[in-house]
Biopython code that builds the backbone (N, CA, C, O; Angstrom):
import numpy as np
from Bio.PDB.StructureBuilder import StructureBuilder

atoms = [
    (1, "MET", "N", (25.277, -9.851, 19.246)),
    (1, "MET", "CA", (25.409, -9.630, 17.785)),
    (1, "MET", "C", (23.949, -9.336, 17.205)),
    (1, "MET", "O", (23.005, -10.017, 17.604)),
    (2, "GLY", "N", (23.774, -8.384, 16.321)),
    (2, "GLY", "CA", (22.519, -8.041, 15.718)),
    (2, "GLY", "C", (22.032, -9.028, 14.716)),
    (2, "GLY", "O", (22.765, -9.894, 14.238)),
    (3, "ARG", "N", (20.784, -8.877, 14.411)),
    (3, "ARG", "CA", (20.181, -9.780, 13.408)),
    (3, "ARG", "C", (20.618, -9.334, 12.029)),
    (3, "ARG", "O", (20.650, -8.136, 11.751)),
    (4, "THR", "N", (20.948, -10.254, 11.175)),
    (4, "THR", "CA", (21.262, -9.933, 9.805)),
    (4, "THR", "C", (20.057, -10.048, 8.829)),
    (4, "THR", "O", (20.090, -9.525, 7.715)),
    (5, "VAL", "N", (19.002, -10.749, 9.288)),
    (5, "VAL", "CA", (17.817, -10.913, 8.532)),
    (5, "VAL", "C", (16.626, -10.249, 9.275)),
    (5, "VAL", "O", (16.397, -10.496, 10.459)),
    (6, "PRO", "N", (15.898, -9.420, 8.551)),
    (6, "PRO", "CA", (14.798, -8.649, 9.259)),
    (6, "PRO", "C", (13.781, -9.798, 9.715)),
    (6, "PRO", "O", (13.680, -10.858, 9.097)),
    (7, "SER", "N", (13.072, -9.499, 10.805)),
    (7, "SER", "CA", (12.042, -10.398, 11.277)),
    (7, "SER", "C", (10.922, -10.400, 10.303)),
    (7, "SER", "O", (10.779, -9.480, 9.497)),
    (8, "PHE", "N", (10.129, -11.417, 10.365)),
    (8, "PHE", "CA", (8.963, -11.533, 9.433)),
    (8, "PHE", "C", (8.052, -10.343, 9.651)),
    (8, "PHE", "O", (7.535, -9.749, 8.705)),
    (9, "ARG", "N", (7.870, -10.014, 10.898)),
    (9, "ARG", "CA", (6.963, -8.843, 11.231)),
    (9, "ARG", "C", (7.377, -7.529, 10.532)),
    (9, "ARG", "O", (6.573, -6.740, 10.035)),
    (10, "MET", "N", (8.736, -7.376, 10.548)),
    (10, "MET", "CA", (9.291, -6.200, 9.881)),
    (10, "MET", "C", (9.086, -6.282, 8.409)),
    (10, "MET", "O", (8.729, -5.311, 7.742)),
    (11, "LEU", "N", (9.326, -7.499, 7.903)),
    (11, "LEU", "CA", (9.139, -7.704, 6.384)),
    (11, "LEU", "C", (7.668, -7.459, 6.012)),
    (11, "LEU", "O", (7.377, -6.802, 5.013)),
    (12, "LEU", "N", (6.716, -8.011, 6.853)),
    (12, "LEU", "CA", (5.328, -7.876, 6.595)),
    (12, "LEU", "C", (4.950, -6.371, 6.577)),
    (12, "LEU", "O", (4.195, -5.962, 5.694)),
    (13, "ASP", "N", (5.433, -5.557, 7.491)),
    (13, "ASP", "CA", (5.173, -4.162, 7.576)),
    (13, "ASP", "C", (5.742, -3.463, 6.323)),
    (13, "ASP", "O", (5.121, -2.554, 5.771)),
    (14, "SER", "N", (6.903, -3.897, 5.900)),
    (14, "SER", "CA", (7.468, -3.356, 4.720)),
    (14, "SER", "C", (6.613, -3.644, 3.434)),
    (14, "SER", "O", (6.469, -2.798, 2.551)),
    (15, "ILE", "N", (6.091, -4.816, 3.395)),
    (15, "ILE", "CA", (5.238, -5.262, 2.217)),
    (15, "ILE", "C", (3.993, -4.413, 2.274)),
    (15, "ILE", "O", (3.591, -3.883, 1.238)),
    (16, "ILE", "N", (3.330, -4.243, 3.466)),
    (16, "ILE", "CA", (2.113, -3.462, 3.579)),
    (16, "ILE", "C", (2.410, -2.032, 3.178)),
    (16, "ILE", "O", (1.556, -1.414, 2.542)),
    (17, "MET", "N", (3.578, -1.454, 3.510)),
    (17, "MET", "CA", (3.945, -0.067, 3.126)),
    (17, "MET", "C", (4.023, -0.010, 1.648)),
    (17, "MET", "O", (3.541, 0.949, 1.046)),
    (18, "GLU", "N", (4.636, -1.044, 0.999)),
    (18, "GLU", "CA", (4.779, -1.067, -0.440)),
    (18, "GLU", "C", (3.457, -1.087, -1.147)),
    (18, "GLU", "O", (3.328, -0.626, -2.281)),
    (19, "LEU", "N", (2.486, -1.623, -0.471)),
    (19, "LEU", "CA", (1.163, -1.692, -1.044)),
    (19, "LEU", "C", (0.307, -0.437, -0.711)),
    (19, "LEU", "O", (-0.900, -0.422, -0.952)),
    (20, "GLY", "N", (0.945, 0.591, -0.164)),
    (20, "GLY", "CA", (0.258, 1.810, 0.236)),
    (20, "GLY", "C", (-0.425, 2.516, -0.929)),
    (20, "GLY", "O", (-1.552, 2.979, -0.754)),
    (21, "ASP", "N", (0.195, 2.629, -2.126)),
    (21, "ASP", "CA", (-0.415, 3.168, -3.252)),
    (21, "ASP", "C", (-1.703, 2.472, -3.666)),
    (21, "ASP", "O", (-2.721, 3.079, -4.001)),
    (22, "PHE", "N", (-1.580, 1.161, -3.618)),
    (22, "PHE", "CA", (-2.760, 0.307, -3.964)),
    (22, "PHE", "C", (-3.864, 0.572, -2.957)),
    (22, "PHE", "O", (-5.018, 0.742, -3.350)),
    (23, "LYS", "N", (-3.543, 0.612, -1.663)),
    (23, "LYS", "CA", (-4.597, 0.883, -0.671)),
    (23, "LYS", "C", (-5.229, 2.257, -0.913)),
    (23, "LYS", "O", (-6.453, 2.388, -0.897)),
    (24, "ARG", "N", (-4.396, 3.282, -1.137)),
    (24, "ARG", "CA", (-4.990, 4.626, -1.340)),
    (24, "ARG", "C", (-5.819, 4.659, -2.529)),
    (24, "ARG", "O", (-6.714, 5.503, -2.584)),
    (25, "ALA", "N", (-5.638, 3.840, -3.498)),
    (25, "ALA", "CA", (-6.444, 3.772, -4.734)),
    (25, "ALA", "C", (-7.803, 3.154, -4.500)),
    (25, "ALA", "O", (-8.711, 3.353, -5.308)),
    (26, "LEU", "N", (-7.969, 2.427, -3.444)),
    (26, "LEU", "CA", (-9.170, 1.739, -3.153)),
    (26, "LEU", "C", (-10.204, 2.738, -2.517)),
    (26, "LEU", "O", (-9.839, 3.746, -1.911)),
    (27, "ARG", "N", (-11.531, 2.383, -2.699)),
    (27, "ARG", "CA", (-12.590, 3.066, -1.997)),
    (27, "ARG", "C", (-12.350, 2.965, -0.506)),
    (27, "ARG", "O", (-11.729, 2.027, -0.007)),
    (28, "ARG", "N", (-12.877, 3.986, 0.197)),
    (28, "ARG", "CA", (-12.669, 4.014, 1.667)),
    (28, "ARG", "C", (-13.033, 2.756, 2.400)),
    (28, "ARG", "O", (-12.306, 2.290, 3.277)),
    (29, "ARG", "N", (-14.259, 2.168, 2.001)),
    (29, "ARG", "CA", (-14.655, 0.956, 2.652)),
    (29, "ARG", "C", (-13.674, -0.157, 2.322)),
    (29, "ARG", "O", (-13.339, -0.964, 3.189)),
    (30, "ASP", "N", (-13.229, -0.207, 1.134)),
    (30, "ASP", "CA", (-12.275, -1.318, 0.722)),
    (30, "ASP", "C", (-10.930, -1.087, 1.420)),
    (30, "ASP", "O", (-10.220, -2.056, 1.687)),
    (31, "GLN", "N", (-10.568, 0.120, 1.716)),
    (31, "GLN", "CA", (-9.359, 0.433, 2.505)),
    (31, "GLN", "C", (-9.500, -0.117, 3.860)),
    (31, "GLN", "O", (-8.510, -0.584, 4.422)),
    (32, "GLN", "N", (-10.671, -0.099, 4.440)),
    (32, "GLN", "CA", (-10.915, -0.653, 5.784)),
    (32, "GLN", "C", (-10.813, -2.196, 5.811)),
    (32, "GLN", "O", (-10.274, -2.803, 6.736)),
    (33, "VAL", "N", (-11.345, -2.758, 4.776)),
    (33, "VAL", "CA", (-11.200, -4.197, 4.512)),
    (33, "VAL", "C", (-9.774, -4.620, 4.291)),
    (33, "VAL", "O", (-9.333, -5.652, 4.797)),
    (34, "PHE", "N", (-9.077, -3.851, 3.561)),
    (34, "PHE", "CA", (-7.608, -4.127, 3.322)),
    (34, "PHE", "C", (-6.915, -4.112, 4.666)),
    (34, "PHE", "O", (-6.131, -5.026, 4.923)),
    (35, "ASP", "N", (-7.130, -3.190, 5.509)),
    (35, "ASP", "CA", (-6.472, -3.066, 6.791)),
    (35, "ASP", "C", (-6.849, -4.357, 7.691)),
    (35, "ASP", "O", (-5.994, -4.929, 8.368)),
    (36, "ARG", "N", (-8.151, -4.751, 7.642)),
    (36, "ARG", "CA", (-8.520, -5.995, 8.398)),
    (36, "ARG", "C", (-7.781, -7.256, 7.806)),
    (36, "ARG", "O", (-7.377, -8.154, 8.546)),
    (37, "ILE", "N", (-7.625, -7.280, 6.451)),
    (37, "ILE", "CA", (-6.945, -8.420, 5.934)),
    (37, "ILE", "C", (-5.528, -8.467, 6.307)),
    (37, "ILE", "O", (-4.989, -9.531, 6.611)),
    (38, "MET", "N", (-4.905, -7.342, 6.293)),
    (38, "MET", "CA", (-3.437, -7.224, 6.737)),
    (38, "MET", "C", (-3.370, -7.663, 8.242)),
    (38, "MET", "O", (-2.412, -8.316, 8.656)),
    (39, "ASP", "N", (-4.365, -7.304, 9.012)),
    (39, "ASP", "CA", (-4.346, -7.741, 10.421)),
    (39, "ASP", "C", (-4.513, -9.288, 10.490)),
    (39, "ASP", "O", (-3.982, -9.910, 11.410)),
    (40, "MET", "N", (-5.180, -9.862, 9.613)),
    (40, "MET", "CA", (-5.198, -11.305, 9.507)),
    (40, "MET", "C", (-3.854, -11.939, 9.284)),
    (40, "MET", "O", (-3.514, -12.954, 9.892)),
    (41, "ALA", "N", (-3.074, -11.311, 8.378)),
    (41, "ALA", "CA", (-1.723, -11.784, 8.051)),
    (41, "ALA", "C", (-0.865, -11.585, 9.301)),
    (41, "ALA", "O", (0.018, -12.406, 9.552)),
    (42, "ARG", "N", (-1.082, -10.541, 10.090)),
    (42, "ARG", "CA", (-0.292, -10.337, 11.299)),
    (42, "ARG", "C", (-0.558, -11.445, 12.370)),
    (42, "ARG", "O", (0.325, -11.790, 13.156)),
    (43, "GLU", "N", (-1.748, -11.960, 12.368)),
    (43, "GLU", "CA", (-2.099, -12.951, 13.330)),
    (43, "GLU", "C", (-1.244, -14.202, 13.296)),
    (43, "GLU", "O", (-1.141, -14.940, 14.276)),
    (44, "HIS", "N", (-0.637, -14.419, 12.146)),
    (44, "HIS", "CA", (0.193, -15.629, 11.926)),
    (44, "HIS", "C", (1.597, -15.351, 11.631)),
    (44, "HIS", "O", (2.281, -16.187, 11.041)),
    (45, "ALA", "N", (2.085, -14.177, 12.023)),
    (45, "ALA", "CA", (3.436, -13.760, 11.755)),
    (45, "ALA", "C", (4.446, -14.762, 12.387)),
    (45, "ALA", "O", (5.449, -15.097, 11.756)),
    (46, "SER", "N", (4.203, -15.203, 13.539)),
    (46, "SER", "CA", (5.047, -16.173, 14.281)),
    (46, "SER", "C", (5.240, -17.418, 13.489)),
    (46, "SER", "O", (6.359, -17.909, 13.342)),
    (47, "ALA", "N", (4.121, -17.951, 12.959)),
    (47, "ALA", "CA", (4.242, -19.174, 12.127)),
    (47, "ALA", "C", (4.998, -18.886, 10.857)),
    (47, "ALA", "O", (5.786, -19.712, 10.396)),
    (48, "SER", "N", (4.769, -17.734, 10.295)),
    (48, "SER", "CA", (5.487, -17.400, 9.056)),
    (48, "SER", "C", (6.976, -17.251, 9.205)),
    (48, "SER", "O", (7.742, -17.463, 8.265)),
    (49, "THR", "N", (7.388, -16.864, 10.458)),
    (49, "THR", "CA", (8.863, -16.720, 10.726)),
    (49, "THR", "C", (9.503, -18.046, 10.544)),
    (49, "THR", "O", (10.629, -18.123, 10.053)),
    (50, "VAL", "N", (8.808, -19.137, 10.935)),
    (50, "VAL", "CA", (9.344, -20.474, 10.815)),
    (50, "VAL", "C", (9.546, -20.902, 9.369)),
    (50, "VAL", "O", (10.444, -21.687, 9.065)),
    (51, "ALA", "N", (8.735, -20.399, 8.509)),
    (51, "ALA", "CA", (8.820, -20.750, 7.092)),
    (51, "ALA", "C", (9.673, -19.726, 6.288)),
    (51, "ALA", "O", (9.289, -19.259, 5.216)),
    (52, "ALA", "N", (10.796, -19.426, 6.848)),
    (52, "ALA", "CA", (11.638, -18.361, 6.262)),
    (52, "ALA", "C", (12.071, -18.619, 4.776)),
    (52, "ALA", "O", (12.346, -17.680, 4.028)),
    (53, "ALA", "N", (12.118, -19.866, 4.399)),
    (53, "ALA", "CA", (12.589, -20.101, 3.010)),
    (53, "ALA", "C", (11.435, -19.978, 2.028)),
    (53, "ALA", "O", (11.696, -20.056, 0.827)),
    (54, "VAL", "N", (10.208, -19.796, 2.423)),
    (54, "VAL", "CA", (9.078, -19.685, 1.541)),
    (54, "VAL", "C", (8.860, -18.233, 1.274)),
    (54, "VAL", "O", (9.088, -17.391, 2.142)),
    (55, "ASP", "N", (8.411, -17.924, 0.056)),
    (55, "ASP", "CA", (8.056, -16.565, -0.418)),
    (55, "ASP", "C", (7.167, -15.968, 0.674)),
    (55, "ASP", "O", (6.172, -16.575, 1.071)),
    (56, "PRO", "N", (7.531, -14.774, 1.157)),
    (56, "PRO", "CA", (6.691, -14.155, 2.295)),
    (56, "PRO", "C", (5.249, -13.924, 1.831)),
    (56, "PRO", "O", (4.330, -13.998, 2.647)),
    (57, "MET", "N", (5.033, -13.651, 0.572)),
    (57, "MET", "CA", (3.639, -13.453, 0.111)),
    (57, "MET", "C", (2.815, -14.755, 0.252)),
    (57, "MET", "O", (1.607, -14.712, 0.489)),
    (58, "ASP", "N", (3.482, -15.890, 0.105)),
    (58, "ASP", "CA", (2.771, -17.121, 0.266)),
    (58, "ASP", "C", (2.201, -17.330, 1.642)),
    (58, "ASP", "O", (1.057, -17.749, 1.817)),
    (59, "THR", "N", (3.049, -17.020, 2.634)),
    (59, "THR", "CA", (2.653, -17.191, 4.029)),
    (59, "THR", "C", (1.648, -16.089, 4.359)),
    (59, "THR", "O", (0.775, -16.295, 5.203)),
    (60, "ILE", "N", (1.747, -14.920, 3.713)),
    (60, "ILE", "CA", (0.684, -13.843, 4.015)),
    (60, "ILE", "C", (-0.639, -14.316, 3.500)),
    (60, "ILE", "O", (-1.640, -14.224, 4.211)),
    (61, "VAL", "N", (-0.688, -14.825, 2.280)),
    (61, "VAL", "CA", (-1.880, -15.295, 1.663)),
    (61, "VAL", "C", (-2.522, -16.458, 2.524)),
    (61, "VAL", "O", (-3.715, -16.449, 2.826)),
    (62, "LEU", "N", (-1.696, -17.400, 2.873)),
    (62, "LEU", "CA", (-2.132, -18.547, 3.708)),
    (62, "LEU", "C", (-2.653, -18.034, 5.018)),
    (62, "LEU", "O", (-3.686, -18.536, 5.462)),
    (63, "SER", "N", (-2.049, -17.098, 5.670)),
    (63, "SER", "CA", (-2.548, -16.585, 6.926)),
    (63, "SER", "C", (-3.863, -15.919, 6.750)),
    (63, "SER", "O", (-4.713, -16.030, 7.633)),
    (64, "ILE", "N", (-4.097, -15.211, 5.632)),
    (64, "ILE", "CA", (-5.391, -14.594, 5.445)),
    (64, "ILE", "C", (-6.406, -15.641, 5.226)),
    (64, "ILE", "O", (-7.498, -15.556, 5.789)),
    (65, "LEU", "N", (-6.107, -16.653, 4.417)),
    (65, "LEU", "CA", (-7.032, -17.738, 4.089)),
    (65, "LEU", "C", (-7.466, -18.530, 5.396)),
    (65, "LEU", "O", (-8.618, -18.932, 5.557)),
    (66, "ILE", "N", (-6.476, -18.714, 6.286)),
    (66, "ILE", "CA", (-6.764, -19.430, 7.559)),
    (66, "ILE", "C", (-7.817, -18.620, 8.338)),
    (66, "ILE", "O", (-8.830, -19.160, 8.782)),
    (67, "GLU", "N", (-7.559, -17.347, 8.488)),
    (67, "GLU", "CA", (-8.477, -16.434, 9.231)),
    (67, "GLU", "C", (-9.855, -16.419, 8.589)),
    (67, "GLU", "O", (-10.889, -16.484, 9.253)),
    (68, "GLN", "N", (-9.816, -16.329, 7.255)),
    (68, "GLN", "CA", (-11.170, -16.269, 6.546)),
    (68, "GLN", "C", (-11.930, -17.565, 6.733)),
    (68, "GLN", "O", (-13.148, -17.568, 6.911)),
    (69, "GLN", "N", (-11.199, -18.665, 6.692)),
    (69, "GLN", "CA", (-11.860, -19.949, 6.874)),
    (69, "GLN", "C", (-12.400, -20.134, 8.284)),
    (69, "GLN", "O", (-13.452, -20.739, 8.487)),
    (70, "LYS", "N", (-11.677, -19.613, 9.235)),
    (70, "LYS", "CA", (-12.208, -19.638, 10.606)),
    (70, "LYS", "C", (-13.495, -18.903, 10.645)),
    (70, "LYS", "O", (-14.449, -19.358, 11.275)),
    (71, "GLN", "N", (-13.561, -17.739, 9.971)),
    (71, "GLN", "CA", (-14.804, -16.986, 10.047)),
    (71, "GLN", "C", (-15.958, -17.695, 9.339)),
    (71, "GLN", "O", (-17.112, -17.620, 9.762)),
    (72, "ILE", "N", (-15.612, -18.389, 8.243)),
    (72, "ILE", "CA", (-16.661, -19.142, 7.497)),
    (72, "ILE", "C", (-17.150, -20.276, 8.418)),
    (72, "ILE", "O", (-18.359, -20.493, 8.508)),
    (73, "ASP", "N", (-16.241, -21.015, 9.113)),
    (73, "ASP", "CA", (-16.645, -22.002, 9.988)),
    (73, "ASP", "C", (-17.522, -21.527, 11.119)),
    (73, "ASP", "O", (-18.488, -22.188, 11.499)),
    (74, "ASP", "N", (-17.168, -20.355, 11.660)),
    (74, "ASP", "CA", (-17.978, -19.812, 12.723)),
    (74, "ASP", "C", (-19.366, -19.488, 12.227)),
    (74, "ASP", "O", (-20.343, -19.716, 12.940)),
    (75, "LEU", "N", (-19.483, -18.936, 10.969)),
    (75, "LEU", "CA", (-20.804, -18.560, 10.432)),
    (75, "LEU", "C", (-21.675, -19.855, 10.205)),
    (75, "LEU", "O", (-22.882, -19.888, 10.443)),
    (76, "LYS", "N", (-20.951, -20.909, 9.727)),
    (76, "LYS", "CA", (-21.652, -22.259, 9.500)),
    (76, "LYS", "C", (-22.180, -22.762, 10.828)),
    (76, "LYS", "O", (-23.330, -23.197, 10.893)),
    (77, "GLU", "N", (-21.390, -22.721, 11.890)),
    (77, "GLU", "CA", (-21.742, -23.194, 13.125)),
    (77, "GLU", "C", (-23.012, -22.392, 13.691)),
    (77, "GLU", "O", (-23.955, -22.964, 14.236)),
    (78, "ASP", "N", (-22.939, -21.113, 13.517)),
    (78, "ASP", "CA", (-24.100, -20.214, 13.996)),
    (78, "ASP", "C", (-25.319, -20.544, 13.196)),
    (78, "ASP", "O", (-26.402, -20.575, 13.781)),
    (79, "SER", "N", (-25.247, -20.799, 11.884)),
    (79, "SER", "CA", (-26.405, -21.102, 11.072)),
    (79, "SER", "C", (-26.936, -22.485, 11.437)),
    (79, "SER", "O", (-28.142, -22.712, 11.338)),
    (80, "ASP", "N", (-26.082, -23.415, 11.853)),
    (80, "ASP", "CA", (-26.479, -24.828, 12.161)),
    (80, "ASP", "C", (-27.001, -24.849, 13.549)),
    (80, "ASP", "O", (-27.606, -25.868, 13.881)),
    (81, "ALA", "N", (-26.872, -23.919, 14.393)),
    (81, "ALA", "CA", (-27.230, -24.018, 15.757)),
    (81, "ALA", "C", (-28.832, -23.900, 15.844)),
    (81, "ALA", "O", (-29.448, -23.048, 15.203)),
    (82, "PRO", "N", (-29.394, -24.749, 16.618)),
    (82, "PRO", "CA", (-30.887, -24.625, 16.751)),
    (82, "PRO", "C", (-31.281, -23.300, 17.395)),
    (82, "PRO", "O", (-30.621, -22.782, 18.296)),
    (83, "SER", "N", (-32.401, -22.780, 16.878)),
    (83, "SER", "CA", (-32.986, -21.483, 17.435)),
    (83, "SER", "C", (-33.614, -21.752, 18.763)),
    (83, "SER", "O", (-34.259, -22.785, 18.939)),
    (84, "PRO", "N", (-33.449, -20.843, 19.726)),
    (84, "PRO", "CA", (-34.083, -21.052, 21.018)),
    (84, "PRO", "C", (-35.621, -20.869, 21.018)),
    (84, "PRO", "O", (-36.260, -21.022, 22.058)),
]
sb = StructureBuilder()
sb.init_structure("model")
sb.init_model(0)
sb.init_chain("A")
sb.init_seg("    ")
for serial, (resi, resn, name, xyz) in enumerate(atoms, 1):
    if name == "N":
        sb.init_residue(resn, " ", resi, " ")
    sb.init_atom(name, np.array(xyz, "f"), 0.0, 1.0, " ", f" {name:<3s}", serial, name[0])
structure = sb.get_structure()
């Protein structure tokens, strides 16, 4: 029997497509940043699938925030490391 509900990954791709006009209106550099941010959301698609009752945009934003926080933490660690 087939799925009656699209997977979160399919839903995410659909949302990204809906944001296509927004992306095209951005400057080229910002378009590249947009793509990287959407890749951050894809990193947590499996976890977002579990939260099916939550608004998909909430899990997309949370996924992006998690990835950005990891980058901030890495930068902090690099700046706290003693120089050789």
